[in-house]
C-alpha positions as CSV (number, residue, x, y, z in Angstrom):
1,X,89.2,106.6,-79.8
2,X,91.5,103.7,-81.6
3,X,92.3,106.7,-84.4
4,X,94.1,108.8,-81.7
5,X,95.5,105.8,-79.9
6,X,97.3,104.8,-83.4
7,X,98.2,108.5,-84.0
8,X,100.2,109.0,-80.6
9,X,101.6,105.3,-81.6
10,X,103.1,106.6,-84.3
11,X,103.8,110.2,-83.5
12,X,105.8,108.3,-80.3
13,X,107.9,105.9,-83.0
14,X,109.0,109.1,-84.9
15,X,110.2,111.2,-82.5
16,X,111.9,108.1,-81.6
17,X,113.3,107.6,-84.8
18,X,114.4,111.6,-85.3
19,X,116.0,111.4,-81.7
20,X,118.3,108.4,-82.9
21,X,119.0,110.1,-85.7
22,X,119.7,113.4,-84.1
23,X,122.3,111.6,-82.2
24,X,123.8,109.6,-84.7
25,X,124.2,112.5,-87.5
26,X,124.7,115.7,-85.0
27,X,128.4,115.4,-85.4
28,X,128.6,115.7,-88.7
29,X,126.2,119.1,-88.6
30,X,128.8,120.5,-85.4
31,X,127.1,119.2,-82.5
32,X,129.6,117.9,-80.2
33,X,127.6,115.3,-77.2
34,X,130.9,114.3,-75.6
35,X,131.2,116.0,-71.8
36,X,134.2,117.7,-71.3
37,X,137.1,115.5,-70.0
38,X,139.6,117.0,-67.3
39,X,141.4,115.2,-64.6
40,X,140.9,116.5,-61.2
41,X,142.9,115.7,-58.0
42,X,142.0,116.8,-54.7
43,X,143.5,115.7,-51.4
44,X,142.0,113.7,-49.2
45,X,142.9,114.2,-45.0
46,X,141.5,110.8,-43.5
47,X,140.7,110.9,-39.6
48,X,141.6,107.1,-38.9
49,X,143.0,106.3,-35.5
């Protein structure tokens, strides 16, 4: 049972390292993580009396 637990811990750590590496190295491979930015203006009508 402890071997399975150790294996799962090591697997989770390796997956975490892989995700962090993908985030840092992604832009070098053409992956764009930036959200599209554009200004949005909408008129607001306030019904104050």
